[in-house]
LORO-471650 format. One record per atom (N, C-alpha, C): x negated, y negated, z; atom name. Coordinates in steps of 0.02 Angstrom, whole numbers, plus 50000, padded with zeros to 5 digits. Layout:
! LORO-471650
REC      c1      c2      c3   atome
REC       X       Y       Z      CA
...
! end
This chain:
! LORO-471650
REC      c1      c2      c3   atome
REC   51462   49804   49775       N
REC   51378   49799   49805      CA
REC   51404   49838   49870       C
REC   51345   49877   49894       N
REC   51352   49918   49954      CA
REC   51339   49875   50011       C
REC   51365   49854   50074       N
REC   51341   49831   50133      CA
REC   51326   49870   50186       C
REC   51291   49858   50218       N
REC   51282   49890   50279      CA
REC   51254   49837   50345       C
REC   51287   49824   50375       N
REC   51284   49801   50451      CA
REC   51324   49807   50506       C
REC   51289   49830   50544       N
REC   51311   49898   50619      CA
REC   51369   49844   50652       C
REC   51325   49773   50658       N
REC   51377   49700   50699      CA
REC   51442   49706   50653       C
REC   51458   49679   50586       N
REC   51509   49686   50561      CA
REC   51546   49742   50551       C
REC   51532   49793   50549       N
REC   51560   49848   50563      CA
REC   51604   49856   50632       C
REC   51566   49847   50682       N
REC   51585   49864   50742      CA
REC   51642   49804   50768       C
REC   51650   49741   50715       N
REC   51704   49677   50729      CA
REC   51750   49713   50696       C
REC   51747   49739   50634       N
REC   51804   49765   50601      CA
REC   51831   49818   50638       C
REC   51816   49862   50682       N
REC   51849   49939   50710      CA
REC   51879   49872   50776       C
REC   51828   49826   50794       N
REC   51873   49804   50853      CA
REC   51946   49784   50856       C
REC   51947   49726   50790       N
REC   52000   49711   50765      CA
REC   52055   49772   50748       C
REC   52031   49808   50720       N
REC   52091   49850   50707      CA
REC   52118   49902   50772       C
REC   52072   49895   50831       N
REC   52074   49931   50893      CA
REC   52153   49889   50915       C
REC   52126   49814   50928       N
REC   52162   49768   50975      CA
REC   52231   49777   50914       C
REC   52223   49758   50851       N
REC   52289   49757   50821      CA
REC   52334   49822   50855       C
REC   52295   49882   50844       N
REC   52347   49946   50865      CA
REC   52364   49929   50918       C
REC   52328   49896   50984       N
REC   52357   49907   51045      CA
REC   52394   49846   51044       C
REC   52399   49803   51004       N
REC   52456   49750   51000      CA
REC   52426   49693   51037       C
REC   52371   49668   51060       N
REC   52330   49644   51066      CA
REC   52306   49579   51031       C
REC   52329   49510   51041       N
REC   52299   49441   51003      CA
REC   52230   49444   50988       C
REC   52200   49433   50941       N
REC   52141   49413   50906      CA
REC   52117   49352   50919       C
REC   52079   49320   50954       N
REC   52089   49260   50962      CA
REC   51991   49243   50933       C
REC   52006   49203   50873       N
REC   51942   49177   50847      CA
REC   51924   49096   50859       C
REC   51863   49091   50890       N
REC   51830   49011   50899      CA
REC   51787   48996   50858       C
REC   51797   48944   50849       N
REC   51735   48894   50815      CA
REC   51683   48857   50868       C
REC   51624   48876   50859       N
REC   51596   48843   50886      CA
REC   51521   48827   50848       C
REC   51518   48755   50837       N
REC   51474   48739   50778      CA
REC   51494   48745   50722       C
REC   51433   48791   50682       N
REC   51443   48818   50627      CA
REC   51476   48890   50623       C
REC   51468   48922   50687       N
REC   51498   48986   50692      CA
REC   51559   49012   50729       C
REC   51585   49073   50696       N
REC   51635   49088   50737      CA
REC   51629   49153   50772       C
REC   51668   49151   50831       N
REC   51664   49217   50869      CA
REC   51734   49226   50883       C
REC   51734   49295   50907       N
REC   51798   49338   50924      CA
REC   51796   49352   51005       C
REC   51840   49356   51033       N
REC   51847   49385   51080      CA
REC   51854   49469   51099       C
REC   51790   49484   51114       N
REC   51781   49551   51105      CA
REC   51795   49588   51183       C
REC   51781   49555   51238       N
REC   51799   49588   51298      CA
REC   51843   49546   51335       C
REC   51864   49542   51388       N
REC   51897   49466   51434      CA
REC   51837   49439   51461       C
REC   51843   49366   51416       N
REC   51786   49315   51429      CA
REC   51739   49332   51401       C
REC   51724   49373   51351       N
REC   51678   49391   51302      CA
REC   51676   49356   51247       C
REC   51620   49325   51219       N
REC   51633   49319   51138      CA
REC   51583   49341   51106       C
REC   51605   49372   51053       N
REC   51543   49394   51001      CA
REC   51561   49354   50937       C
REC   51484   49339   50912       N
REC   51480   49301   50853      CA
REC   51509   49345   50783       C
REC   51549   49309   50725       N
REC   51548   49370   50679      CA
REC   51511   49347   50641       C
REC   51463   49396   50609       N
REC   51419   49391   50558      CA
REC   51434   49409   50495       C
REC   51401   49362   50435       N
REC   51417   49403   50374      CA
REC   51394   49472   50359       C
REC   51425   49473   50316       N
REC   51402   49554   50300      CA
REC   51336   49547   50260       C
REC   51303   49614   50256       N
REC   51225   49587   50249      CA
REC   51226   49674   50189       C
REC   51199   49658   50121       N
REC   51176   49697   50097      CA
REC   51134   49738   50118       C
REC   51137   49814   50095       N
REC   51090   49865   50099      CA
REC   51051   49859   50050       C
REC   50989   49875   50096       N
REC   50930   49853   50054      CA
REC   50911   49922   50009       C
REC   50884   49880   49938       N
REC   50865   49935   49874      CA
REC   50787   49938   49878       C
REC   50772   50010   49889       N
REC   50675   49995   49862      CA
REC   50663   50056   49832       C
REC   50618   50010   49785       N
REC   50614   50035   49723      CA
REC   50539   50072   49702       C
REC   50506   50083   49668       N
REC   50447   50116   49680      CA
REC   50395   50075   49619       C
REC   50407   50047   49588       N
REC   50383   50009   49546      CA
REC   50383   49914   49544       C
REC   50328   49879   49552       N
REC   50335   49814   49522      CA
REC   50364   49768   49487       C
REC   50381   49823   49401       N
REC   50413   49794   49371      CA
REC   50500   49814   49378       C
REC   50503   49877   49409       N
REC   50599   49901   49440      CA
REC   50602   49842   49497       C
REC   50557   49827   49542       N
REC   50577   49759   49591      CA
REC   50588   49701   49546       C
REC   50537   49672   49498       N
REC   50558   49620   49456      CA
REC   50629   49630   49407       C
REC   50636   49675   49390       N
REC   50702   49687   49358      CA
REC   50763   49685   49405       C
REC   50768   49724   49468       N
REC   50812   49685   49486      CA
REC   50838   49642   49520       C
REC   50791   49584   49546       N
REC   50791   49525   49544      CA
REC   50820   49496   49506       C
REC   50790   49490   49433       N
REC   50821   49462   49393      CA
REC   50887   49463   49376       C
REC   50918   49531   49346       N
REC   50968   49560   49340      CA
REC   51039   49515   49397       C
REC   51018   49553   49451       N
REC   51068   49522   49526      CA
REC   51064   49454   49553       C
REC   51013   49422   49536       N
REC   50990   49339   49544      CA
REC   51053   49295   49555       C
REC   51097   49303   49499       N
REC   51163   49273   49495      CA
REC   51215   49270   49562       C
REC   51216   49334   49563       N
REC   51252   49371   49621      CA
REC   51245   49347   49672       C
REC   51188   49339   49699       N
REC   51172   49307   49759      CA
REC   51164   49237   49766       C
REC   51199   49206   49816       N
REC   51205   49139   49819      CA
REC   51152   49086   49848       C
REC   51090   49115   49902       N
REC   51029   49082   49922      CA
REC   50969   49099   49879       C
REC   50941   49065   49906       N
REC   50865   49049   49889      CA
REC   50842   49113   49890       C
REC   50792   49163   49869       N
REC   50754   49205   49901      CA
REC   50654   49209   49893       C
REC   50645   49223   49923       N
REC   50554   49232   49956      CA
REC   50537   49289   49914       C
REC   50508   49300   49889       N
REC   50457   49359   49872      CA
REC   50396   49398   49901       C
REC   50389   49401   49968       N
REC   50334   49414   49998      CA
REC   50288   49471   50011       C
REC   50231   49465   49983       N
REC   50174   49521   49965      CA
REC   50147   49530   50009       C
REC   50173   49573   50063       N
REC   50130   49592   50137      CA
REC   50072   49632   50119       C
REC   50075   49658   50078       N
REC   49981   49696   50090      CA
REC   49990   49716   50010       C
REC   49922   49742   49995       N
REC   49918   49779   49938      CA
REC   49978   49829   49915       C
REC   50000   49855   49935       N
REC   50047   49919   49918      CA
REC   50135   49898   49959       C
REC   50134   49855   49980       N
REC   50218   49836   49987      CA
REC   50223   49744   49987       C
REC   50268   49767   49943       N
REC   50312   49705   49905      CA
REC   50376   49701   49946       C
REC   50415   49624   49964       N
REC   50490   49645   49988      CA
REC   50517   49570   49971       C
REC   50578   49557   49975       N
REC   50625   49501   49957      CA
REC   50666   49484   50013       C
REC   50651   49413   50046       N
REC   50701   49393   50080      CA
REC   50743   49332   50075       C
REC   50786   49332   50101       N
REC   50835   49262   50070      CA
REC   50798   49204   50143       C
REC   50812   49148   50112       N
REC   50806   49092   50164      CA
REC   50843   49092   50229       C
REC   50850   49051   50258       N
REC   50891   49072   50324      CA
REC   50958   49048   50319       C
REC   51001   49114   50329       N
REC   51076   49103   50314      CA
REC   51116   49035   50373       C
REC   51168   49045   50373       N
REC   51207   48983   50414      CA
REC   51200   49012   50491       C
REC   51187   49070   50507       N
REC   51177   49094   50564      CA
REC   51094   49132   50602       C
REC   51065   49086   50565       N
REC   50983   49064   50565      CA
REC   50946   49158   50550       C
REC   50997   49207   50529       N
REC   50976   49285   50491      CA
REC   50945   49279   50439       C
REC   50917   49320   50431       N
REC   50901   49334   50344      CA
REC   50907   49398   50314       C
REC   50934   49406   50268       N
REC   50954   49462   50238      CA
REC   50863   49494   50190       C
REC   50890   49537   50198       N
REC   50807   49577   50164      CA
REC   50843   49636   50102       C
REC   50852   49609   50048       N
REC   50900   49646   49996      CA
REC   50855   49696   49965       C
REC   50792   49673   49941       N
REC   50742   49723   49892      CA
REC   50680   49735   49924       C
REC   50640   49794   49904       N
REC   50587   49821   49925      CA
REC   50544   49856   49861       C
REC   50483   49862   49878       N
REC   50435   49915   49835      CA
REC   50381   49915   49864       C
REC   50372   49994   49868       N
REC   50300   50019   49918      CA
REC   50264   50071   49865       C
REC   50206   50046   49857       N
REC   50153   50116   49834      CA
REC   50128   50159   49881       C
REC   50118   50205   49854       N
REC   50082   50255   49901      CA
REC   50008   50290   49852       C
REC   49968   50251   49848       N
REC   49905   50262   49803      CA
REC   49878   50318   49830       C
REC   49851   50379   49795       N
REC   49793   50445   49849      CA
REC   49733   50405   49852       C
REC   49751   50413   49952       N
REC   49698   50393   49953      CA
REC   49623   50422   49956       C
REC   49571   50372   49954       N
REC   49495   50412   49947      CA
REC   49469   50389   50010       C
REC   49421   50476   50039       N
REC   49422   50462   50113      CA
REC   49348   50416   50142       C
REC   49344   50362   50141       N
REC   49287   50325   50144      CA
REC   49243   50341   50198       C
REC   49184   50354   50216       N
REC   49138   50397   50268      CA
REC   49156   50463   50276       C
REC   49203   50506   50221       N
REC   49183   50560   50220      CA
REC   49133   50603   50174       C
REC   49097   50657   50188       N
REC   49053   50688   50152      CA
REC   49108   50722   50099       C
REC   49091   50717   50052       N
REC   49154   50767   49996      CA
REC   49089   50810   49965       C
REC   49104   50890   49956       N
REC   49072   50939   49912      CA
REC   49079   50890   49865       C
REC   49009   50920   49814       N
REC   48995   50871   49767      CA
REC   49066   50906   49711       C
REC   49085   50958   49686       N
REC   49139   50979   49657      CA
REC   49195   50937   49674       C
REC   49210   50910   49729       N
REC   49283   50872   49756      CA
REC   49271   50806   49728       C
REC   49180   50781   49745       N
REC   49183   50710   49746      CA
REC   49178   50701   49679       C
REC   49161   50728   49629       N
REC   49176   50732   49553      CA
REC   49233   50711   49547       C
REC   49282   50752   49551       N
REC   49353   50773   49541      CA
REC   49395   50704   49580       C
REC   49378   50668   49614       N
REC   49410   50602   49677      CA
REC   49382   50557   49613       C
REC   49309   50551   49591       N
REC   49294   50495   49557      CA
REC   49330   50489   49475       C
REC   49355   50552   49456       N
REC   49401   50531   49401      CA
REC   49461   50526   49392       C
REC   49496   50543   49460       N
REC   49565   50528   49484      CA
REC   49578   50487   49523       C
REC   49534   50451   49573       N
REC   49554   50404   49608      CA
REC   49533   50340   49606       C
REC   49482   50323   49551       N
REC   49438   50288   49529      CA
REC   49472   50245   49456       C
REC   49442   50170   49456       N
REC   49450   50159   49371      CA
REC   49381   50167   49333       C
REC   49394   50197   49285       N
REC   49331   50224   49239      CA
REC   49283   50146   49233       C
REC   49214   50150   49261       N
REC   49173   50095   49230      CA
REC   49094   50133   49222       C
REC   49052   50099   49236       N
REC   48989   50121   49221      CA
REC   48964   50156   49300       C
REC   48989   50109   49343       N
REC   48956   50160   49404      CA
REC   48990   50204   49428       C
REC   49057   50205   49407       N
REC   49071   50279   49417      CA
REC   49040   50330   49376       C
REC   49032   50313   49314       N
REC   48989   50357   49275      CA
REC   48934   50390   49315       C
REC   48891   50317   49330       N
REC   48822   50336   49367      CA
REC   48834   50379   49439       C
REC   48883   50361   49471       N
REC   48876   50392   49516      CA
REC   48907   50481   49501       C
REC   48953   50509   49452       N
REC   48944   50574   49434      CA
REC   48880   50583   49402       C
REC   48855   50574   49369       N
REC   48792   50608   49347      CA
REC   48725   50594   49410       C
REC   48734   50566   49459       N
REC   48691   50570   49511      CA
REC   48708   50633   49532       C
REC   48778   50633   49557       N
REC   48792   50697   49604      CA
REC   48777   50765   49562       C
REC   48791   50757   49501       N
REC   48775   50818   49453      CA
REC   48711   50844   49444       C
REC   48651   50782   49459       N
REC   48587   50811   49450      CA
REC   48557   50815   49526       C
REC   48610   50807   49565       N
REC   48573   50824   49625      CA
REC   48575   50901   49647       C
REC   48528   50926   49645       N
REC   48530   51013   49699      CA
REC   48496   51028   49764       C
REC   48528   51069   49803       N
REC   48507   51088   49877      CA
REC   48436   51125   49864       C
REC   48375   51131   49897       N
REC   48334   51162   49864      CA
REC   48314   51194   49911       C
REC   48301   51254   49919       N
REC   48289   51338   49966      CA
REC   48220   51345   49930       C
REC   48158   51328   49943       N
REC   48095   51359   49921      CA
REC   48066   51376   49977       C
REC   48007   51438   49952       N
REC   47953   51438   50005      CA
REC   47889   51441   49970       C
REC   47847   51416   50015       N
REC   47774   51367   50024      CA
REC   47729   51445   50051       C
REC   47688   51467   50003       N
REC   47650   51516   50045      CA
REC   47577   51514   50047       C
REC   47557   51524   50092       N
REC   47474   51510   50084      CA
REC   47447   51611   50124       C
REC   47386   51628   50067       N
REC   47362   51704   50085      CA
REC   47302   51689   50086       C
REC   47252   51687   50118       N
REC   47171   51707   50112      CA
REC   47157   51766   50122       C
REC   47217   51828   50109       N
REC   47189   51903   50104      CA
REC   47197   51942   50168       C
REC   47193   51890   50220       N
REC   47205   51908   50265      CA
REC   47279   51936   50302       C
REC   47307   51849   50305       N
REC   47344   51838   50338      CA
REC   47385   51807   50279       C
REC   47459   51783   50276       N
REC   47516   51746   50251      CA
REC   47533   51724   50301       C
REC   47543   51645   50266       N
REC   47586   51603   50324      CA
REC   47650   51582   50247       C
REC   47708   51570   50284       N
REC   47779   51549   50232      CA
REC   47798   51503   50273       C
REC   47818   51430   50235       N
REC   47851   51381   50262      CA
REC   47914   51375   50215       C
REC   47970   51370   50237       N
REC   48041   51379   50230      CA
REC   48038   51297   50202       C
REC   48067   51263   50135       N
REC   48093   51221   50120      CA
REC   48154   51218   50122       C
REC   48177   51167   50138       N
REC   48275   51149   50114      CA
REC   48282   51084   50127       C
REC   48304   51072   50081       N
REC   48333   50988   50079      CA
REC   48368   50976   50003       C
REC   48375   50896   49995       N
REC   48399   50869   49940      CA
REC   48355   50869   49876       C
REC   48350   50870   49817       N
REC   48313   50854   49767      CA
REC   48357   50842   49706       C
REC   48301   50782   49666       N
REC   48315   50749   49610      CA
REC   48300   50789   49554       C
REC   48352   50801   49506       N
REC   48327   50843   49447      CA
REC   48328   50768   49386       C
REC   48271   50778   49336       N
REC   48238   50739   49303      CA
REC   48202   50666   49340       C
REC   48223   50605   49312       N
REC   48217   50556   49356      CA
REC   48257   50512   49375       C
REC   48321   50549   49389       N
REC   48363   50499   49430      CA
REC   48346   50476   49490       C
REC   48388   50421   49505       N
REC   48356   50376   49563      CA
REC   48432   50372   49590       C
REC   48422   50361   49661       N
REC   48483   50359   49695      CA
REC   48501   50281   49712       C
REC   48545   50251   49695       N
REC   48563   50185   49713      CA
REC   48595   50183   49776       C
REC   48582   50146   49811       N
REC   48607   50128   49871      CA
REC   48679   50105   49872       C
REC   48694   50064   49824       N
REC   48749   50014   49819      CA
REC   48774   50014   49749       C
REC   48838   50016   49741       N
REC   48883   50030   49684      CA
REC   48967   49983   49686       C
REC   48967   49981   49627       N
REC   49047   49911   49643      CA
REC   49068   49965   49596       C
REC   49136   50003   49605       N
REC   49177   50037   49584      CA
REC   49263   50002   49609       C
REC   49318   50021   49570       N
REC   49361   49994   49589      CA
REC   49409   50038   49594       C
REC   49424   50071   49662       N
REC   49489   50113   49692      CA
REC   49538   50116   49656       C
REC   49577   50151   49652       N
REC   49673   50148   49643      CA
REC   49703   50136   49722       C
REC   49709   50072   49717       N
REC   49716   50058   49809      CA
REC   49799   49994   49804       C
REC   49807   49966   49735       N
REC   49869   49933   49752      CA
REC   49923   49973   49699       C
REC   49965   49919   49667       N
REC   50005   49947   49594      CA
REC   49967   49947   49542       C
REC   49992   50013   49525       N
REC   49947   50006   49455      CA
REC   49971   49981   49394       C
REC   50024   49934   49418       N
REC   50035   49886   49362      CA
REC   49991   49823   49360       C
REC   49955   49804   49411       N
REC   49899   49763   49415      CA
REC   49812   49778   49405       C
REC   49793   49753   49403       N
REC   49698   49762   49412      CA
REC   49687   49787   49470       C
REC   49637   49831   49480       N
REC   49633   49860   49544      CA
REC   49576   49810   49552       C
REC   49553   49791   49620       N
REC   49488   49739   49608      CA
REC   49431   49790   49652       C
REC   49369   49782   49615       N
REC   49307   49795   49611      CA
REC   49279   49787   49677       C
REC   49239   49832   49704       N
REC   49208   49818   49781      CA
REC   49130   49830   49781       C
REC   49094   49823   49818       N
REC   49043   49862   49837      CA
REC   49072   49913   49894       C
REC   49001   49966   49872       N
REC   49009   50030   49917      CA
REC   48954   50056   49940       C
REC   48936   50074   49994       N
REC   48855   50100   50002      CA
REC   48873   50184   49983       C
REC   48827   50213   49941       N
REC   48832   50272   49930      CA
REC   48775   50327   49958       C
REC   48793   50374   49987       N
REC   48758   50418   50034      CA
REC   48771   50503   50012       C
REC   48708   50534   50019       N
REC   48690   50610   50010      CA
REC   48688   50637   50043       C
REC   48701   50700   50070       N
REC   48685   50733   50107      CA
REC   48697   50807   50114       C
REC   48644   50849   50163       N
REC   48679   50939   50149      CA
REC   48736   50938   50212       C
REC   48777   50974   50165       N
REC   48848   50994   50214      CA
REC   48828   51082   50194       C
REC   48817   51114   50240       N
REC   48824   51190   50240      CA
REC   48763   51201   50192       C
REC   48792   51232   50145       N
REC   48754   51253   50086      CA
REC   48758   51212   50033       C
REC   48797   51154   50025       N
REC   48790   51127   49967      CA
REC   48798   51045   49980       C
REC   48777   51031   49924       N
REC   48771   50941   49934      CA
REC   48830   50906   49948       C
REC   48835   50859   49971       N
REC   48878   50807   50007      CA
REC   48868   50744   49991       C
REC   48922   50709   49972       N
REC   48918   50627   49948      CA
REC   48980   50594   49967       C
REC   48960   50542   49988       N
REC   49004   50486   50035      CA
REC   48982   50427   50011       C
REC   49048   50399   50012       N
REC   49053   50320   50011      CA
REC   49069   50282   50048       C
REC   49031   50224   50076       N
REC   49062   50166   50136      CA
REC   49089   50123   50097       C
REC   49123   50083   50145       N
REC   49164   50038   50112      CA
REC   49114   49971   50128       C
REC   49095   49917   50091       N
REC   49038   49863   50097      CA
REC   49072   49815   50107       C
REC   49126   49795   50076       N
REC   49154   49730   50077      CA
REC   49183   49674   50115       C
REC   49190   49725   50166       N
REC   49214   49669   50232      CA
REC   49304   49691   50222       C
REC   49323   49715   50181       N
REC   49405   49705   50149      CA
REC   49435   49663   50122       C
REC   49384   49622   50088       N
REC   49402   49563   50044      CA
REC   49434   49574   49987       C
REC   49457   49647   49954       N
REC   49483   49673   49901      CA
REC   49549   49671   49926       C
REC   49573   49666   49988       N
REC   49641   49681   49992      CA
REC   49684   49604   49979       C
REC   49637   49541   49985       N
REC   49670   49481   49963      CA
REC   49656   49465   49901       C
REC   49591   49518   49864       N
REC   49612   49494   49787      CA
REC   49673   49531   49777       C
REC   49680   49604   49807       N
REC   49751   49617   49779      CA
REC   49799   49590   49763       C
REC   49809   49581   49826       N
REC   49872   49536   49852      CA
REC   49887   49496   49799       C
REC   49818   49452   49782       N
REC   49833   49394   49736      CA
REC   49860   49427   49648       C
REC   49827   49486   49640       N
REC   49845   49495   49598      CA
REC   49924   49535   49585       C
REC   49950   49549   49624       N
REC   50014   49571   49638      CA
REC   50059   49507   49651       C
REC   50051   49465   49670       N
REC   50080   49391   49660      CA
REC   50082   49346   49569       C
REC   50034   49360   49560       N
REC   50008   49332   49476      CA
REC   50068   49374   49441       C
REC   50077   49456   49457       N
REC   50115   49475   49399      CA
REC   50184   49452   49430       C
REC   50205   49444   49479       N
REC   50262   49458   49505      CA
REC   50294   49386   49477       C
REC   50244   49342   49474       N
REC   50268   49248   49439      CA
REC   50289   49256   49377       C
REC   50236   49303   49354       N
REC   50253   49312   49280      CA
REC   50313   49349   49259       C
REC   50318   49401   49293       N
REC   50376   49433   49272      CA
REC   50449   49403   49307       C
REC   50458   49364   49347       N
REC   50495   49320   49383      CA
REC   50523   49242   49343       C
REC   50456   49238   49304       N
REC   50467   49174   49265      CA
REC   50537   49158   49247       C
REC   50557   49092   49245       N
REC   50640   49072   49226      CA
REC   50682   49095   49275       C
REC   50663   49150   49320       N
REC   50729   49179   49364      CA
REC   50721   49089   49402       C
REC   50793   49062   49446       N
REC   50793   49015   49456      CA
REC   50787   49038   49546       C
REC   50780   49001   49581       N
REC   50810   49021   49646      CA
REC   50721   49063   49681       C
REC   50696   49095   49657       N
REC   50643   49133   49675      CA
REC   50561   49114   49681       C
REC   50536   49101   49740       N
REC   50477   49088   49749      CA
REC   50445   49165   49772       C
REC   50370   49166   49730       N
REC   50333   49211   49775      CA
REC   50253   49193   49818       C
REC   50270   49224   49873       N
REC   50216   49224   49915      CA
REC   50181   49258   49932       C
REC   50104   49267   49939       N
REC   50051   49297   49966      CA
REC   50028   49293   50029       C
! end
């Protein structure tokens, strides 16, 4: 197992230097800890080696490495669901009141820019690539496709003079009705778990020469708690039967 601990490396280097110089290395026990004489009249604690952190890209890989290496780790592990996109494993307090953090996993979903008006084509692409397919996603796609920018001229002619009024704005084809609130599930957490649905405010307007569509978050961030609970449930199931592991969200 690879280890990475700067203080331990410094301790080993110091011992080697003192040995080469013929100095006596003094080790002192104070309570449960050991100290060495790093400088004259100065003691430094000798810390245990800590393993280098392993970062994986999926929840399944995270659970697998913990399952396979659990017997090699002598202390209890806490799996912390830190956010909808991040999980790490930390040890219980070690004898020197430190903790190791041997494993972690992070996902980076492609973010949808809420509150930003997308051109119709970009909005449609985002709907298909960044949201779980459901009835409201289909509704949004149909609504955007049915919206057109109108540029018409209304004329009045009394035979002597002619008046022209330019009209510009958003019009709907057919009998499409714009619903202000939709419920959809963007990809915002690990793909192995269910993506939480939440409510969004749907708005359209002119942007330049095209129609623009936007979604505004309307659930107050409640989706984050739901996503973290989904990740917790997944990991509890994946790590079932592995002793000494507790999942916390």
